[in-house]
N, C-alpha and C positions, 0 to 999 in steps of 0.2 A: 659797060666798059670794064676792062681789066687793067690792072697795074702790073707791068712786067719789069723786073729790076735785075740788073747784073752788078755785082760788086767784085772789084778787083782792088786789093790793097796789099801793101808790104811795109815791112820795117827791116831793120838790120837782122832781126832774129826770127821773124815770123812772117806769115803771108796768109792771104785769104782770097778765095774766088768762089762765088756762089751765084746761083740763079734762083729767083723768087717769082711767084705769081700771086697776086692778091694777098701779099704778106705771108704766104706759105713757101717754105724752102723746097725747091724741086731737086736741086743738085748742089753739092759742094765738093771741093777738092780736099781730101784729107792728105796733107803733105807729110804727116807722120807715117801713115800706112802706105803712102804712095798709090792712092786709088781715088776714084771718083765715087761718091756716096750719093744714092737716091733715096732720101728718107721719107718717101711718100707712103701713106697708110694703104693697106691692102684693099680697102673698099672703094677706091677711086680708079678711073681709068689711068693706068700708069703711063707717065711721060718718060720715055727713055732717051738718054743722050748718047751720042756716038761714042765709040770706044776711044777715039782720039781726044775726047774732051779733056781728060786728065793731062795728057802730054801737052795740049795747048795751054792748060793752066800753068804748067811748069814753065813754058816759054813766056807766058804773060808775067810770071814772078821775076824772071831774069830782066825783062824789059822794065818793070816797075822798079826794081833795085838799081838798074842803070839810070833811069830817070831821077830817082831819089838822090843818087850820088851827084848827078849833073846839077840838080836844083841846089844841093848843099854848096857845091863849089861856086855857083852863080851868085848865091845869096850870102856868102860868107863875109863879104865886106860891107853889107848893108847894116845900117844902125837899126835898132829895134823900133825907133820912132818912125823910120821911113816905111 
């Protein structure tokens, strides 16, 4: 069995999207260079992601930031104890 993991996260100033398999990073979005990176070693069968993967990561970041703003507005009146 394999463990396949996708991570999408954001904050006001940063974001991340990455795909992992068995604890090894297969692809991540470099939002500074505006490109997808496949940091796989040369001795394995290379897994390639579609060219649109980076553009989808940018869309996912916008969705994440919208959801973050919505959650902040919804939770602003809750007491910490709640």
